[in-house]
N, C-alpha and C positions, 0 to 999 in steps of 0.2 A: 258425522263429526270429522272435521278436517284435522289431519295430523300435521303438526307444525313442521316446517321444513328445517332440517338441521343444516346450518351453515358452517363450513369448515374453512380455516385459514388456508389449508392445503388440500385440494381435491384429490391429489394423487394418492396420498397416504391416509386421508381422512384424519389428519392430526395425530396419527399413531407414531409417526417417525419411521415407519417401515413399509416397504412395498413387497407384497407376496408375489413370488414368481409364477409363471404360467403353469408350472407343475404342482402348484399349491404346496410344495415342500420347502422351497428355498425362500429366503427373505433378504432384501438389500436395504441398507439405510437410505432413506429418502433425502434428496438434495436439500429439502427445507431444513433438515436437522443440521446439515453442515452450516447453513446460514445461522441457525440458532447458536451453534458452538462458536462461530466466529463473532456473533453479537455479544456473547458472554465474555469473550476475550477482549473485545473493545471496551466493555464496561469495566472489566478488571483493570484496564489501563487508564480509567478515568474519563472515558468518552462514551456517552450513550448515543448510538447512531440515530435513535428516534427523537432525541431531544437536543442534539448539538446545535449550537448557533453558528458553527463553521460551514456556512452554505454560500453558494454563489450569490444569492440574493443579499446576504449580509456583508459581502466583501466590499470594503470601501475603495472605490476608484478615486484616487486624489491627484494623479498626474499621468502623463503619457505612459510611463513605465509600468504603473500598476494596471493601466488599461490593456497594454500588450500582454502582460502576465495573465490577466483574466481571460482575454480573448484566446490566448494559446491553450489555456486549460479547457475552455469550453469546446474549442476546435478539436482537441484530442479526444474529448468525450464523444462528440458527434462522429468521428472517424474511427473510433476504436473497433467496432465490429468488422470493418474492412481491413484493419492492420493487425489484429490481435494474434494471428498465426504467423506473422512475419518476423524477421530479425529485429526490425526497427518498430517495436510496438509499445515503447515506454516513454516516459516524460520525467524531466528533472527541473526542479526549481532550485537555483543555486545562487550564492552570493550574499548580499547585504542582510545583516540582521534587521528584524522588524519590518521586512518588506512584504510580508504576507505569504511567505513560502508554505509554511505549515497550514495556514488557513485554506489555501487553494488545494493543497494536497488532500486534506481531509474532505473538502467540499467535493472533489472528484470521487473519492472513495465512497462518500455517502450516496452519491448519484448512482454509482455502480451497485451498491448494496440494495438500493430501492428497486433497481431493475432485476434483482435476483442473482447478481454476480457476487461471489464470495471474495471479500477483501480482508487480508490479515494485516493488522497494524503492528509495526515493529518499531518502537521507540529505540533507536540504536543503542544508546548508552545502557539503558536498563537491561535489554535483552542480551547484549554481548557480555555484560558483567555476570549475569546469571548463567550464561553458557560456560564462561571461563571457570566459574566456581564449581561446575559439575562435569568438567572434562574427564576427570578420573573415572566417573561412572559412564562407561562407554554406551550402555544401552539407553540410559537417560539422555545423554548428550545427543545421540543419533535420533532418538525420538523427538527431542525438542527442536533440533536444527532442521529436521525434515519438515516441520510445520511451515517454516519460512522458505525452504527450497521448493515445496510442492504447492504452495498457495496459488489459487487461481489468479489473483492479483496480489502483489506484495507492496505495501506502503512502508518505505524506510524513512523514518522521520529523524532529522538532525544527524545524518550520516557523518561520522568522524568528529563528533562533537567532543571537546575536551582532549585530555592527553591520550594519544593513541599508541598502543603497544604492538609488537609484532604479532602477538596472539590475536589481537583485535582484527588486524588486517587479514590474518589467516582464516579466521571465522567468516569474515565478510567475503573473502575469495570463495570459500566453500559454497556459500549461499548464492552469490552473484554468478559464479561460473556454472553452477547447475542450472540456474534459470536462463542464462545465456545460451547454453547448449540445447536447451529444450524449448526455446522461444516462449518463455513465460514472462509476462509483462511485470514491470516495476514502476512505481511512482516514488520519486526520491526528492527529499528536501535536504539541503546541506549548505553550510556557509562556505564550502570550498567551491571556487569557480572551476571550470573545466580544466584550465591549464594547471592550476594548483593540484587538482586531483590526479592528473596524469603524472605530474612531477613527484607526487607523494607516493603513489603506487601505480605503476603503469598497468600491471595486471588487472587490478580492479577498475582503475579509471578508464582504461581503453574499452573494456567490456561495457561499462555503463554508458560511455560516450556512444558506442556503436548502437546500443539498444535505444538510446534516447535522441539520436542525432537529428531527427526531424521535429522534435519537440523539446527544445532547450530554452528555458527561461533563465537567463543569466542577468542578475541585477547587481550593479556596483554603484557606490556613492552614498554617503550619509544622507543626502537629500531624499533618498528613497526609503528611509527609516521612518515609517508612520508613527512609531512611538515617540519620536523627537519633534513631530509636527505640533506647532503651537496651537 
């Protein structure tokens, strides 16, 4: 009688979530569980990585600017393994509303997730508001902000959207500066062009610029707003 072969999603931990040490006494959390935790966080933010339509294949190329944006995103993905430990290991999509910045940012993240890389999604306004509301609880604040400081890759969506306070900037500096000092990559979407970001806050802006300087997608002009396309 043949015993049916058991198929596991993760061969390392046999879907238990834990890897037993060589001494058979210690246990460490399997990396696959980090991915599951990140996936739940994405779903909590309204995006299911396994079902999202924000893919490269679904991105509409409607003019030269959108083609350059998509090509820059795919080039970044292909070169990522070679640059991930360098200071310039990040990418920014900035400028015009409705130009596909968030779509391409998420498409990149989904490709990394499929490859087994953990990407944390940070919708700027929601996260910063929640962090500010809990700043008085030091342990909670540090635990929450560390998720964004330590993420393997951090996707910051709609950076500096809406009215920005000094507290907002300080929180972003904590996150960006930590990642800058430790060569941890970011994917950024924002309506601020580089010059405006530098003028707005040079500390945050200059760090983002240095991290993303080889992969900057800057889009200007209402003609690049796909939502206004007839």
